N, C-alpha and C positions, 0 to 999 in steps of 0.2 A: 276540337271534336267535342262535344256537348252528351255527358252522361249521366242516366239515371240507374237508377239501381229500386228495387224494389224484393223485399224480402216473406216467403208463403212459409206456415210452422204445422206440419202434420207427423205424429207418432206412427211403426210401425216395424214390425219385427225384421228378421233376416236371418241364413245363417248362411254361413262364407262355408261352402263343402271345400274336403279334399286341403285342407290344413292341417295342421299336425291334431292328432285330439286332445295334445295340454294347453293348447291355443285360446283365449278367451270367444275365441268370432268362430272355435269349428264348429261353438254349443248355440242353440237358437236364445239370440237375443232381440233386444231394439232397443231403437232409438227417439227420442224431440229433434229427428230433424228440424230443417231449417236451409230451405231452395234460396239463393236471391238469385234475381234473374237479374242482368246490365244488358242496357239498348244506349245505345247510341246513333251518332248523329253529327254530317258536318253544321247541316243546317238546321233550322226552328222550323216545326211545322206551321202552318197561317196563324196557330192558337195561341204559338210561341211554345211547346209543347215541343221534345225528342219523338213522344207519344204521351196520349193520353193515361193514366195510371189509370183508369174506370177500365180501359180495353183487358187489361192485366187480371179484371173477372175473370177470363176464362182459365188460368191458368189454373189457381186455384179453387172453380172446379175439377177441375182436371183432376186437380190433388184431390179433395174431398169424395169425390164418387169411385175412385180409382187404385187411392193407394192409405189415405188415412186410415188405421188400425185396425189393416190390409198387413198380410204374410207375403215381404216382395219379393223377396223365388219363386211362390206362385205366379203373383199377378208377371210378371216383366219374366219370366219363365225362363230365370236362370242361376246357375249356381252360385256364384260372385257376384255378386246385386255390391257393391262396395260403393265408397263414395263417388273415385274418382265415373265408376259406370251409371252411376247415377246422376254425379255430374251434366257426362253427356248424350242420359237418355232425358233429362226435361231441355238441355242446349236443342235438339234434334225437336224436342216438338216443342219448343220456342219461336226457333226461328222460320218450322215451317209455319207458323201462324203472325211473328210479329218478327218485319225482315233486319228494324235496328238490332234483333237479339245479337251480342257482342262476346257476352261470357255468360256462366252460369256456374255459382259455387253453390257444395252443398258440402254443412254440417251434420257432422253426428252429436259430435259436443264442443261446449263452449272454447276447448281448446285447438281444434282440430278442425278445418275443411280440403274440403277440395273442388278443383274448378278447373271446367272445359274452358278454353279461347283457342278458337283456331290462329 
């Protein structure tokens, strides 16, 4: 199995509604997110790729236009915009456009990440 990954970066705010008032994530706060999309294929295409990285520019455009420097609760219409839910959101977005999508990982900090892999 061949696997490729590409990272995308954006900054945004969110708030996790329903947590205890003293939980830091209950307050409005932000992250410098890293989204890493993974694509996999059993065989390479005619150009020798799983998928041309250039094709993934559509994800960068989506992030830049819809998520970067935005409040994610408002954009996604969700009170619980966790890294786990973001990973699933990006997976679904990518899978609808890139059949080879196999997983998405979202990091909120350099030490934490959440992954969605069906």
